[in-house]
N, C-alpha and C positions, 0 to 999 in steps of 0.2 A: 628784729625777729628772734627767737631764741633757738639755741642751737640743740638743745633737746627738747624731741616732740612728743606729744600723744599718739598711739599706735596703738592699735589692735591686730593681735595672729590667732587664728584658728587653731586647735589644739584636740589630738581625736585618742582615745585609749579605747580595748577593750575592758569591760566590767569589770574582770574579775583580777586587772592589772593594778599597778600602781601609779605608771610613768604614764606622761601623756607624751603623745610625738607632734611636736609644733610643727605645721603645716607653713612651706615658703610661700610668702608674699607675693601677688603679680608687681612687674617691675613699676609702675606708676601708680600704685594703689594700696590697700591695708583691707584687711578680711575680718568681719565681724559677724553677730547674729545667725551661729551657722546652724541649720536642722538638714537632719538627717532623711534618706528619703531611697527606696530600696526599689528596685525595677528591672523584671524579670533577671533576678538573681545578682544585682550590682548594686551596689552602694554609691549614692551621690549626697553630697554636701553641697546644700546651696544655703549664699551666704551674702548680704551687705556687701559689696567691693568699693569702698570709699576711695573713688580716684582722684587724686590729686589736681589733672588738669581740666577738669569740670566747673563750670562755672567760677564766682569769683575768690571762694575758697576750698574748690571741692566738693562734691557731693558723690554721693551715693546712688549705686545701681545694683540690681540682681542678679547674680554668675553663681558658677557652680563647678565644681571639680568631680572627677570619680576616684573612691579609696579601693583599695584591694589589697588587705596583707601587710601595712606599712608603705606601698608604692601609691601615688597620686598625680592624676595628670594637672596640667596646669586650669589655671581659670578662664573662663569662657563668661564673658558675659552675655546676656539673655534677653536683660529688660531694663528699660530708660524711658525716665521722664523727662518732662523739663525739672521737675521739682524731683526734691529727697526721696530715694527710695530705701527701705530696710526691712530686715527682720521678716524673711519670707516665708511665713508659716503655708509651708505646702503639704498636703493632704489629698487623699482620693477620696471621692465621692460619686457611686453608682461606678461607670464604664469613663470617668474622664478623672484629671489629675488637675488638680487646682493649686495656684499661688493668690493666697492673699499679703500682699506687701504693707508694711507701713508706711502711709501715705497722707500723713496729720497734714503736711502743707497744701495741699490739693484741697480738703475740708472734706472729703468722703474715705470710706471704706469699700472696695472691689476685689473682685476676682479676677486673675487671668487664666486661662485654660490651656491646656498646651495642646497645641494642634499636629507638635512635630516635638516628640519628648527627646529629651530635655531641651532643644534648641529654638523652638518656636512657639509663642504664647501671645493669644490672642485676650485682649480685654473685652470682659463678657457681661457680667454682673454687678451692678450698684448695689451694692449690700444698703449703703447709708450716704447721703448727700446732704445732710443738713448743716454742714460748715462748720461745725464743731470741730476742733485740733484733735481726732483722738489716734492713739498710736499703739503698734504691740497686738494689734487683736489677736485672740486667742480664742479658739472653739474646744465646744466638748459634749457630749452625749449624756443625757440625763432622762432615765425613764423613756426612753422612745426620742426625744427630743433636741432638736440640737440649740444649747448654751453659747455663751461666751464672755470673756472678760474683753475690757478696752481701758485702757489710761488716759483719762481726758483731761488735756492741759490748758487750763483757764487762766492760766496766769504763769509765764516762763520767768518773772522777775521775781514772785513773791514764793514763800512758804506755806507747804500745806495748802497750796492752792488750786492743786493736780489730782486729780479724784479716780478711783476705780471703780469703773462702773460694771454691772452686771445687764447682760441682753438675750435674749431669746429671737431666735432667726425664724420669721414665718412667712411664708409666701414668699421667699427670697429677698425680705426685707427684715431690717434687725427694728427691733420694741423693745426699748429700754424697760428693765424691771421698776418697778416702784419702790424698793429700799434703796436706790444711789442717793449717793456715792455709799461704797460698801467700805471705806475705809480711804483717808487722805494720808495713813503713815506713810513718811518718807521711807521706813525701815522696808517695808515689805508692799507696797500699794502697785509697783509697776511690773508689768510682767516679764519673764527672762526665758519662756519656753513652753513649750506644748505642756498641758496635762495631762500627767503620767496616772494611768491606771494600773494600781499595783492590790493584783487581784478583789479588783471591788472597790477598793480606796482611792478616792480622787484626792492627786496632788496635785495644788496649783506653782508652779514657779513662778519667784516673782525676785527681784532684787533690791537689796540694800540702797539707796543714796541718801542715806543720813549722812551727811557732812562730805560726799561730792558723789557726782555720777556712776552707780556701776561700781560702787565698793567690793560686792560681795553678790551671793546667790543664796535664797531663804527658800527652802521647800516647805509646805503648807497644806498638811490636811485638810479640806475642807467638804461642808453639806450644803445647801441651799433650800433645804426644806426640814422644816416648814420654815425657818427664820437663814440666813445666811449665817453662817459662823467658820473660824478656821483656825487652827493649831499649828505652830511652827514647830515641824521635826528633824529638820537637818539645816545646816549652813555650810557653804562652800566659799572661802576667802585666801588668798595670795596663801597665806602659810599653809594651808592643806593642799598647795597645788607640787606635785612633783612633776618636772617638765626633761625632757632629752637633751635640752638645750637651755644653756644658760640667758636668763633675761631678767633685768630689775621689773617684776609685776607688780603694779601695784591697784589690780583690781581685776574682776571678773562680772561679766554681766548678761551671758546667756548660758544656759545649761540645758542641751536635750540628749534622748537615748532613746535606742532602736535596736530591739534584740540584743547582741553581746555585746555592743560597744555605747560609750558614750561621750558628747563633743562639746567643748565649753569655746570661749572666747578670753583670750588674758590681754590688758590692757597695761600696756605698757610704757615706757618715756625711756628713749634713745636717741643717739644723735641718727640721722638719717639724711645723709648730704645729697640722696636721689629728693627727699619729700623739702627738704629747703629748697632745690632748687626749682622745683615748678612752685612752692610758694612764691616766691620771688618772681618767677617768670609770669605767675597770674597777678601778681600787683603791676607787673607793666603792662601785661597788655589789659588792664583793668584801666588801666589810665588813657590808655586810647581804646576803649571799650570793643575790645579784640579777644576777650577769652571765651572759650568754648563752649556752649550753652548746653 
């Protein structure tokens, strides 16, 4: 078991500022895949919470914290399944608030609806149940319709076998478009945050996985009519990130903006006695079939 472990941290800043504030992780977990959401004048950050003590090697659940002018609450878990969850794509539609988490291990793409925001959620709509491992699904509006991207993992052990797919939502079901896959290039295929509408220009946020998972973030302007095309306009790599704390940053794979704020996650490699303890404990529990499900 290695002394240095891969971890993630959520970091936030005002868009006009240069330095990110790194938020504290939970005691028994790290946080990644942050999404911003404003509700009744308050800012929430929803994220994957990777809990060291779940399953054989740990597992992701969905949690949130509240953020206000540099002050942040503790992370609170709100959604857990028997399989991994991450990438809590949160949005409002009509009078409801929904989360579409990455749930590729289930073979579905589905929504949770808030019934007591932000604490209580119910699984309500299955958009896709075809069995493919689709991850990091990301929606956007185009000419009055709802479209989206998803990253289909067709082979986790092979290069250039994982594909960016385009879909349209029709009658609460995902209909994949005829021109899929849009790309298989590891440099920018996988989604990394919400589509940004910059005065009418649509920007797809993706991650650079060429040479390793989540090395950097790539921003691409795109159009889907008459055919899909996109152009890289900006990249964000560890060398571009200034933090208020000292970390050995080796990657970044999520970027979201809302109003005056932007949020990222940073990938680090560091000594974590608590993480090592949980992993050792999990090994012992796994041996006797007693780890937490």
